[in-house]
PDB file of N, CA, C and O in Angstrom:
ATOM      1  N   MET A   1      89.480 102.168 103.803  1.00  0.00           N
ATOM      2  CA  MET A   1      90.925 101.442 103.598  1.00  0.00           C
ATOM      3  C   MET A   1      90.973 100.550 104.706  1.00  0.00           C
ATOM      4  O   MET A   1      90.610 100.754 105.864  1.00  0.00           O
ATOM      5  N   TYR A   2      91.517  99.444 104.145  1.00  0.00           N
ATOM      6  CA  TYR A   2      91.633  98.177 105.126  1.00  0.00           C
ATOM      7  C   TYR A   2      93.269  97.930 105.164  1.00  0.00           C
ATOM      8  O   TYR A   2      93.962  98.344 104.235  1.00  0.00           O
ATOM      9  N   GLU A   3      93.752  97.345 106.110  1.00  0.00           N
ATOM     10  CA  GLU A   3      95.300  96.960 106.225  1.00  0.00           C
ATOM     11  C   GLU A   3      95.218  95.487 106.294  1.00  0.00           C
ATOM     12  O   GLU A   3      94.402  94.896 107.002  1.00  0.00           O
ATOM     13  N   VAL A   4      96.051  94.940 105.569  1.00  0.00           N
ATOM     14  CA  VAL A   4      96.590  93.410 105.473  1.00  0.00           C
ATOM     15  C   VAL A   4      97.944  93.335 105.955  1.00  0.00           C
ATOM     16  O   VAL A   4      98.896  93.935 105.456  1.00  0.00           O
ATOM     17  N   HIS A   5      97.985  92.496 107.042  1.00  0.00           N
ATOM     18  CA  HIS A   5      99.249  92.283 107.599  1.00  0.00           C
ATOM     19  C   HIS A   5      99.612  90.819 107.463  1.00  0.00           C
ATOM     20  O   HIS A   5      98.700  90.001 107.571  1.00  0.00           O
ATOM     21  N   PHE A   6     100.927  90.376 107.221  1.00  0.00           N
ATOM     22  CA  PHE A   6     101.396  89.051 106.950  1.00  0.00           C
ATOM     23  C   PHE A   6     102.504  88.970 107.829  1.00  0.00           C
ATOM     24  O   PHE A   6     103.166  89.953 108.162  1.00  0.00           O
ATOM     25  N   SER A   7     102.718  87.768 108.222  1.00  0.00           N
ATOM     26  CA  SER A   7     103.823  87.325 109.068  1.00  0.00           C
ATOM     27  C   SER A   7     104.805  86.445 108.134  1.00  0.00           C
ATOM     28  O   SER A   7     104.513  85.298 107.797  1.00  0.00           O
ATOM     29  N   CYS A   8     105.899  87.042 107.780  1.00  0.00           N
ATOM     30  CA  CYS A   8     106.910  86.385 106.793  1.00  0.00           C
ATOM     31  C   CYS A   8     108.142  85.852 107.483  1.00  0.00           C
ATOM     32  O   CYS A   8     108.916  86.654 108.004  1.00  0.00           O
ATOM     33  N   ARG A   9     108.339  84.773 107.517  1.00  0.00           N
ATOM     34  CA  ARG A   9     109.562  84.138 108.110  1.00  0.00           C
ATOM     35  C   ARG A   9     110.882  84.024 107.376  1.00  0.00           C
ATOM     36  O   ARG A   9     112.016  83.926 107.845  1.00  0.00           O
ATOM     37  N   THR A  10     110.461  84.061 106.071  1.00  0.00           N
ATOM     38  CA  THR A  10     111.723  83.938 105.076  1.00  0.00           C
ATOM     39  C   THR A  10     111.640  85.071 103.971  1.00  0.00           C
ATOM     40  O   THR A  10     110.622  85.759 103.893  1.00  0.00           O
ATOM     41  N   ARG A  11     112.569  85.237 103.233  1.00  0.00           N
ATOM     42  CA  ARG A  11     112.717  86.008 102.124  1.00  0.00           C
ATOM     43  C   ARG A  11     111.579  85.653 100.952  1.00  0.00           C
ATOM     44  O   ARG A  11     110.998  86.494 100.266  1.00  0.00           O
ATOM     45  N   GLU A  12     111.413  84.303 100.891  1.00  0.00           N
ATOM     46  CA  GLU A  12     110.650  83.673  99.831  1.00  0.00           C
ATOM     47  C   GLU A  12     109.004  83.994 100.106  1.00  0.00           C
ATOM     48  O   GLU A  12     108.151  84.250  99.256  1.00  0.00           O
ATOM     49  N   GLU A  13     108.849  83.897 101.524  1.00  0.00           N
ATOM     50  CA  GLU A  13     107.597  84.229 101.907  1.00  0.00           C
ATOM     51  C   GLU A  13     107.275  85.802 101.657  1.00  0.00           C
ATOM     52  O   GLU A  13     106.150  86.112 101.265  1.00  0.00           O
ATOM     53  N   LEU A  14     108.181  86.711 101.866  1.00  0.00           N
ATOM     54  CA  LEU A  14     107.994  88.115 101.738  1.00  0.00           C
ATOM     55  C   LEU A  14     107.897  88.415 100.134  1.00  0.00           C
ATOM     56  O   LEU A  14     107.149  89.318  99.759  1.00  0.00           O
ATOM     57  N   VAL A  15     108.517  87.795  99.359  1.00  0.00           N
ATOM     58  CA  VAL A  15     108.451  88.026  97.830  1.00  0.00           C
ATOM     59  C   VAL A  15     106.985  87.312  97.405  1.00  0.00           C
ATOM     60  O   VAL A  15     106.301  87.868  96.546  1.00  0.00           O
ATOM     61  N   LYS A  16     106.595  86.252  97.937  1.00  0.00           N
ATOM     62  CA  LYS A  16     105.363  85.844  97.631  1.00  0.00           C
ATOM     63  C   LYS A  16     104.218  86.842  98.056  1.00  0.00           C
ATOM     64  O   LYS A  16     103.264  87.086  97.317  1.00  0.00           O
ATOM     65  N   VAL A  17     104.364  87.320  99.130  1.00  0.00           N
ATOM     66  CA  VAL A  17     103.372  88.286  99.740  1.00  0.00           C
ATOM     67  C   VAL A  17     103.325  89.554  98.725  1.00  0.00           C
ATOM     68  O   VAL A  17     102.260  89.961  98.262  1.00  0.00           O
ATOM     69  N   GLN A  18     104.469  90.084  98.452  1.00  0.00           N
ATOM     70  CA  GLN A  18     104.657  91.243  97.668  1.00  0.00           C
ATOM     71  C   GLN A  18     103.970  90.945  96.336  1.00  0.00           C
ATOM     72  O   GLN A  18     103.246  91.811  95.845  1.00  0.00           O
ATOM     73  N   ASN A  19     104.169  89.665  95.664  1.00  0.00           N
ATOM     74  CA  ASN A  19     103.654  89.309  94.442  1.00  0.00           C
ATOM     75  C   ASN A  19     102.196  89.221  94.522  1.00  0.00           C
ATOM     76  O   ASN A  19     101.533  89.671  93.587  1.00  0.00           O
ATOM     77  N   LEU A  20     101.681  88.744  95.433  1.00  0.00           N
ATOM     78  CA  LEU A  20     100.213  88.458  95.730  1.00  0.00           C
ATOM     79  C   LEU A  20      99.531  89.840  95.770  1.00  0.00           C
ATOM     80  O   LEU A  20      98.576  90.074  95.028  1.00  0.00           O
ATOM     81  N   MET A  21     100.032  90.788  96.661  1.00  0.00           N
ATOM     82  CA  MET A  21      99.416  92.124  96.941  1.00  0.00           C
ATOM     83  C   MET A  21      99.627  92.897  95.632  1.00  0.00           C
ATOM     84  O   MET A  21      98.778  93.754  95.389  1.00  0.00           O
ATOM     85  N   GLY A  22     100.517  92.747  94.846  1.00  0.00           N
ATOM     86  CA  GLY A  22     100.671  93.613  93.651  1.00  0.00           C
ATOM     87  C   GLY A  22      99.679  93.338  92.665  1.00  0.00           C
ATOM     88  O   GLY A  22      99.337  94.187  91.841  1.00  0.00           O
ATOM     89  N   ALA A  23      99.122  91.996  92.722  1.00  0.00           N
ATOM     90  CA  ALA A  23      97.819  91.801  91.908  1.00  0.00           C
ATOM     91  C   ALA A  23      96.550  92.387  92.331  1.00  0.00           C
ATOM     92  O   ALA A  23      95.574  92.397  91.580  1.00  0.00           O
ATOM     93  N   ILE A  24      96.533  92.841  93.428  1.00  0.00           N
ATOM     94  CA  ILE A  24      95.143  93.466  93.962  1.00  0.00           C
ATOM     95  C   ILE A  24      95.158  94.899  93.697  1.00  0.00           C
ATOM     96  O   ILE A  24      96.006  95.644  94.188  1.00  0.00           O
ATOM     97  N   PRO A  25      94.238  95.282  92.937  1.00  0.00           N
ATOM     98  CA  PRO A  25      94.033  96.679  92.431  1.00  0.00           C
ATOM     99  C   PRO A  25      93.926  97.736  93.652  1.00  0.00           C
ATOM    100  O   PRO A  25      93.057  97.642  94.518  1.00  0.00           O
ATOM    101  N   GLY A  26      94.814  98.653  93.624  1.00  0.00           N
ATOM    102  CA  GLY A  26      94.833  99.797  94.435  1.00  0.00           C
ATOM    103  C   GLY A  26      95.570  99.526  95.803  1.00  0.00           C
ATOM    104  O   GLY A  26      95.527 100.405  96.664  1.00  0.00           O
ATOM    105  N   SER A  27      96.255  98.328  96.042  1.00  0.00           N
ATOM    106  CA  SER A  27      96.986  98.073  97.099  1.00  0.00           C
ATOM    107  C   SER A  27      98.087  98.479  97.087  1.00  0.00           C
ATOM    108  O   SER A  27      98.683  98.425  96.011  1.00  0.00           O
ATOM    109  N   ARG A  28      98.735  99.006  98.203  1.00  0.00           N
ATOM    110  CA  ARG A  28     100.124  99.446  98.164  1.00  0.00           C
ATOM    111  C   ARG A  28     100.781  99.127  99.444  1.00  0.00           C
ATOM    112  O   ARG A  28     100.070  99.024 100.443  1.00  0.00           O
ATOM    113  N   MET A  29     102.063  98.958  99.532  1.00  0.00           N
ATOM    114  CA  MET A  29     102.822  98.626 100.771  1.00  0.00           C
ATOM    115  C   MET A  29     102.763  99.872 101.625  1.00  0.00           C
ATOM    116  O   MET A  29     102.827 100.990 101.115  1.00  0.00           O
ATOM    117  N   ALA A  30     102.637  99.668 102.978  1.00  0.00           N
ATOM    118  CA  ALA A  30     102.640 100.711 103.907  1.00  0.00           C
ATOM    119  C   ALA A  30     104.201 101.218 104.028  1.00  0.00           C
ATOM    120  O   ALA A  30     105.147 100.510 103.682  1.00  0.00           O
ATOM    121  N   ASP A  31     104.324 102.410 104.512  1.00  0.00           N
ATOM    122  CA  ASP A  31     105.732 102.960 104.579  1.00  0.00           C
ATOM    123  C   ASP A  31     106.541 102.514 105.585  1.00  0.00           C
ATOM    124  O   ASP A  31     107.767 102.612 105.523  1.00  0.00           O
ATOM    125  N   ASP A  32     105.863 101.954 106.654  1.00  0.00           N
ATOM    126  CA  ASP A  32     106.740 101.542 107.886  1.00  0.00           C
ATOM    127  C   ASP A  32     107.143 100.055 107.902  1.00  0.00           C
ATOM    128  O   ASP A  32     108.167  99.705 108.489  1.00  0.00           O
ATOM    129  N   VAL A  33     106.383  99.216 107.292  1.00  0.00           N
ATOM    130  CA  VAL A  33     106.462  97.794 107.314  1.00  0.00           C
ATOM    131  C   VAL A  33     106.304  97.073 106.089  1.00  0.00           C
ATOM    132  O   VAL A  33     105.240  97.180 105.478  1.00  0.00           O
ATOM    133  N   ALA A  34     107.278  96.313 105.629  1.00  0.00           N
ATOM    134  CA  ALA A  34     107.289  95.574 104.161  1.00  0.00           C
ATOM    135  C   ALA A  34     106.180  94.511 104.265  1.00  0.00           C
ATOM    136  O   ALA A  34     105.879  93.885 103.248  1.00  0.00           O
ATOM    137  N   THR A  35     105.573  94.276 105.396  1.00  0.00           N
ATOM    138  CA  THR A  35     104.577  93.006 105.385  1.00  0.00           C
ATOM    139  C   THR A  35     103.146  93.743 105.756  1.00  0.00           C
ATOM    140  O   THR A  35     102.197  93.064 106.148  1.00  0.00           O
ATOM    141  N   ARG A  36     103.058  95.072 105.620  1.00  0.00           N
ATOM    142  CA  ARG A  36     101.715  95.513 105.756  1.00  0.00           C
ATOM    143  C   ARG A  36     101.295  96.373 104.538  1.00  0.00           C
ATOM    144  O   ARG A  36     102.001  97.247 104.034  1.00  0.00           O
ATOM    145  N   PHE A  37     100.139  96.040 104.157  1.00  0.00           N
ATOM    146  CA  PHE A  37      99.702  96.506 102.805  1.00  0.00           C
ATOM    147  C   PHE A  37      98.353  97.275 103.222  1.00  0.00           C
ATOM    148  O   PHE A  37      97.654  96.858 104.145  1.00  0.00           O
ATOM    149  N   GLU A  38      98.061  98.329 102.543  1.00  0.00           N
ATOM    150  CA  GLU A  38      96.878  99.344 102.529  1.00  0.00           C
ATOM    151  C   GLU A  38      96.017  98.866 101.324  1.00  0.00           C
ATOM    152  O   GLU A  38      96.604  98.804 100.243  1.00  0.00           O
ATOM    153  N   VAL A  39      94.718  98.524 101.367  1.00  0.00           N
ATOM    154  CA  VAL A  39      93.759  98.044 100.335  1.00  0.00           C
ATOM    155  C   VAL A  39      92.628  98.847 100.346  1.00  0.00           C
ATOM    156  O   VAL A  39      91.884  98.825 101.326  1.00  0.00           O
ATOM    157  N   PRO A  40      92.376  99.625  99.291  1.00  0.00           N
ATOM    158  CA  PRO A  40      90.958 100.248  99.209  1.00  0.00           C
ATOM    159  C   PRO A  40      89.787  99.210  99.018  1.00  0.00           C
ATOM    160  O   PRO A  40      89.728  98.308  98.182  1.00  0.00           O
ATOM    161  N   ILE A  41      88.960  99.514  99.893  1.00  0.00           N
ATOM    162  CA  ILE A  41      87.605  98.460  99.715  1.00  0.00           C
ATOM    163  C   ILE A  41      86.517  99.537  99.272  1.00  0.00           C
ATOM    164  O   ILE A  41      86.494 100.718  99.617  1.00  0.00           O
ATOM    165  N   GLU A  42      85.640  98.894  98.456  1.00  0.00           N
ATOM    166  CA  GLU A  42      84.488  99.416  97.817  1.00  0.00           C
ATOM    167  C   GLU A  42      83.490  99.858  98.962  1.00  0.00           C
ATOM    168  O   GLU A  42      83.394  99.184  99.988  1.00  0.00           O
ATOM    169  N   SER A  43      82.739 101.024  98.757  1.00  0.00           N
ATOM    170  CA  SER A  43      81.659 101.336  99.708  1.00  0.00           C
ATOM    171  C   SER A  43      80.541 101.550  98.774  1.00  0.00           C
ATOM    172  O   SER A  43      80.513 101.149  97.610  1.00  0.00           O
ATOM    173  N   ASP A  44      79.603 102.231  99.392  1.00  0.00           N
ATOM    174  CA  ASP A  44      78.419 102.560  98.504  1.00  0.00           C
ATOM    175  C   ASP A  44      78.444 103.714  97.708  1.00  0.00           C
ATOM    176  O   ASP A  44      77.420 104.000  97.087  1.00  0.00           O
ATOM    177  N   SER A  45      79.528 104.493  97.609  1.00  0.00           N
ATOM    178  CA  SER A  45      79.753 105.659  96.766  1.00  0.00           C
ATOM    179  C   SER A  45      80.021 105.197  95.377  1.00  0.00           C
ATOM    180  O   SER A  45      80.765 104.243  95.150  1.00  0.00           O
ATOM    181  N   PRO A  46      79.395 105.895  94.419  1.00  0.00           N
ATOM    182  CA  PRO A  46      79.535 105.480  92.899  1.00  0.00           C
ATOM    183  C   PRO A  46      80.898 105.634  92.338  1.00  0.00           C
ATOM    184  O   PRO A  46      81.096 105.241  91.188  1.00  0.00           O
ATOM    185  N   ASN A  47      81.940 106.208  93.082  1.00  0.00           N
ATOM    186  CA  ASN A  47      83.182 106.570  92.291  1.00  0.00           C
ATOM    187  C   ASN A  47      84.131 105.492  92.812  1.00  0.00           C
ATOM    188  O   ASN A  47      85.302 105.870  92.812  1.00  0.00           O
ATOM    189  N   ASN A  48      83.941 104.298  93.239  1.00  0.00           N
ATOM    190  CA  ASN A  48      84.830 103.410  93.692  1.00  0.00           C
ATOM    191  C   ASN A  48      85.211 102.406  92.635  1.00  0.00           C
ATOM    192  O   ASN A  48      85.425 101.245  92.984  1.00  0.00           O
ATOM    193  N   THR A  49      85.321 102.785  91.289  1.00  0.00           N
ATOM    194  CA  THR A  49      85.678 101.797  90.372  1.00  0.00           C
ATOM    195  C   THR A  49      87.008 101.316  90.524  1.00  0.00           C
ATOM    196  O   THR A  49      87.943 102.062  90.817  1.00  0.00           O
ATOM    197  N   GLY A  50      87.140  99.897  90.302  1.00  0.00           N
ATOM    198  CA  GLY A  50      88.517  99.215  90.289  1.00  0.00           C
ATOM    199  C   GLY A  50      88.789  98.940  91.885  1.00  0.00           C
ATOM    200  O   GLY A  50      89.916  98.548  92.186  1.00  0.00           O
ATOM    201  N   THR A  51      87.926  99.102  92.803  1.00  0.00           N
ATOM    202  CA  THR A  51      88.245  98.595  94.093  1.00  0.00           C
ATOM    203  C   THR A  51      87.405  97.267  94.316  1.00  0.00           C
ATOM    204  O   THR A  51      86.430  97.004  93.612  1.00  0.00           O
ATOM    205  N   LEU A  52      87.834  96.475  95.309  1.00  0.00           N
ATOM    206  CA  LEU A  52      87.344  95.401  95.839  1.00  0.00           C
ATOM    207  C   LEU A  52      86.365  95.472  96.895  1.00  0.00           C
ATOM    208  O   LEU A  52      86.422  96.385  97.718  1.00  0.00           O
ATOM    209  N   SER A  53      85.399  94.512  96.944  1.00  0.00           N
ATOM    210  CA  SER A  53      84.563  94.327  98.188  1.00  0.00           C
ATOM    211  C   SER A  53      85.577  93.652  99.113  1.00  0.00           C
ATOM    212  O   SER A  53      86.572  93.091  98.656  1.00  0.00           O
ATOM    213  N   LEU A  54      85.296  93.718 100.482  1.00  0.00           N
ATOM    214  CA  LEU A  54      85.807  92.939 101.526  1.00  0.00           C
ATOM    215  C   LEU A  54      85.893  91.391 101.221  1.00  0.00           C
ATOM    216  O   LEU A  54      86.897  90.679 101.189  1.00  0.00           O
ATOM    217  N   LYS A  55      84.595  91.072 101.010  1.00  0.00           N
ATOM    218  CA  LYS A  55      84.191  89.524 100.610  1.00  0.00           C
ATOM    219  C   LYS A  55      85.386  89.269  99.474  1.00  0.00           C
ATOM    220  O   LYS A  55      86.177  88.375  99.776  1.00  0.00           O
ATOM    221  N   ARG A  56      85.591  89.887  98.316  1.00  0.00           N
ATOM    222  CA  ARG A  56      86.351  89.666  97.126  1.00  0.00           C
ATOM    223  C   ARG A  56      87.790  89.509  97.704  1.00  0.00           C
ATOM    224  O   ARG A  56      88.517  88.551  97.440  1.00  0.00           O
ATOM    225  N   LEU A  57      88.155  90.636  98.588  1.00  0.00           N
ATOM    226  CA  LEU A  57      89.584  90.521  98.989  1.00  0.00           C
ATOM    227  C   LEU A  57      89.999  89.424  99.669  1.00  0.00           C
ATOM    228  O   LEU A  57      91.154  89.028  99.509  1.00  0.00           O
ATOM    229  N   PHE A  58      89.159  88.796 100.493  1.00  0.00           N
ATOM    230  CA  PHE A  58      89.344  87.621 101.168  1.00  0.00           C
ATOM    231  C   PHE A  58      89.575  86.368 100.386  1.00  0.00           C
ATOM    232  O   PHE A  58      90.413  85.486 100.570  1.00  0.00           O
ATOM    233  N   GLU A  59      88.482  86.505  99.308  1.00  0.00           N
ATOM    234  CA  GLU A  59      88.708  85.362  98.340  1.00  0.00           C
ATOM    235  C   GLU A  59      89.860  85.297  97.592  1.00  0.00           C
ATOM    236  O   GLU A  59      90.367  84.192  97.399  1.00  0.00           O
ATOM    237  N   VAL A  60      90.444  86.457  97.060  1.00  0.00           N
ATOM    238  CA  VAL A  60      91.633  86.524  96.486  1.00  0.00           C
ATOM    239  C   VAL A  60      92.740  86.147  97.340  1.00  0.00           C
ATOM    240  O   VAL A  60      93.567  85.319  96.958  1.00  0.00           O
ATOM    241  N   LEU A  61      92.810  86.748  98.562  1.00  0.00           N
ATOM    242  CA  LEU A  61      94.051  86.210  99.434  1.00  0.00           C
ATOM    243  C   LEU A  61      94.002  84.825  99.605  1.00  0.00           C
ATOM    244  O   LEU A  61      95.041  84.181  99.460  1.00  0.00           O
ATOM    245  N   THR A  62      92.850  84.213  99.919  1.00  0.00           N
ATOM    246  CA  THR A  62      92.843  82.774 100.267  1.00  0.00           C
ATOM    247  C   THR A  62      93.156  81.998  99.130  1.00  0.00           C
ATOM    248  O   THR A  62      94.064  81.176  99.247  1.00  0.00           O
ATOM    249  N   THR A  63      92.517  82.121  97.958  1.00  0.00           N
ATOM    250  CA  THR A  63      92.756  81.295  96.863  1.00  0.00           C
ATOM    251  C   THR A  63      94.326  81.377  96.441  1.00  0.00           C
ATOM    252  O   THR A  63      95.048  80.403  96.230  1.00  0.00           O
ATOM    253  N   ARG A  64      94.713  82.798  96.361  1.00  0.00           N
ATOM    254  CA  ARG A  64      96.193  82.818  95.955  1.00  0.00           C
ATOM    255  C   ARG A  64      97.154  82.477  96.813  1.00  0.00           C
ATOM    256  O   ARG A  64      98.216  81.976  96.444  1.00  0.00           O
ATOM    257  N   TRP A  65      96.827  82.747  98.154  1.00  0.00           N
ATOM    258  CA  TRP A  65      98.001  82.276  99.088  1.00  0.00           C
ATOM    259  C   TRP A  65      97.980  80.856  99.326  1.00  0.00           C
ATOM    260  O   TRP A  65      99.076  80.329  99.517  1.00  0.00           O
ATOM    261  N   LEU A  66      96.929  80.118  99.353  1.00  0.00           N
ATOM    262  CA  LEU A  66      96.780  78.704  99.589  1.00  0.00           C
ATOM    263  C   LEU A  66      97.034  77.862  98.426  1.00  0.00           C
ATOM    264  O   LEU A  66      97.480  76.718  98.514  1.00  0.00           O
ATOM    265  N   GLY A  67      96.679  78.573  97.107  1.00  0.00           N
ATOM    266  CA  GLY A  67      96.813  77.808  95.943  1.00  0.00           C
ATOM    267  C   GLY A  67      98.353  77.809  95.452  1.00  0.00           C
ATOM    268  O   GLY A  67      98.717  77.002  94.597  1.00  0.00           O
ATOM    269  N   ASN A  68      99.137  78.631  95.956  1.00  0.00           N
ATOM    270  CA  ASN A  68     100.619  78.698  95.623  1.00  0.00           C
ATOM    271  C   ASN A  68     101.601  77.858  96.526  1.00  0.00           C
ATOM    272  O   ASN A  68     102.812  77.875  96.303  1.00  0.00           O
TER     273      ASN A  68
END
């Protein structure tokens, strides 16, 4: 499990982050902070269907964050 933290200065940025992370399979908002998300990352075990590699997570974050 990895944690992704965002620095949001406005309500609009927070909504954008929540929408972005909602599109990532298995991610969930942390219980303590609205700008911290937990994301399952695939490993070598065979039962990790639906999870992302760390490389793919960064690709999604980069293209969706910078693309919007």
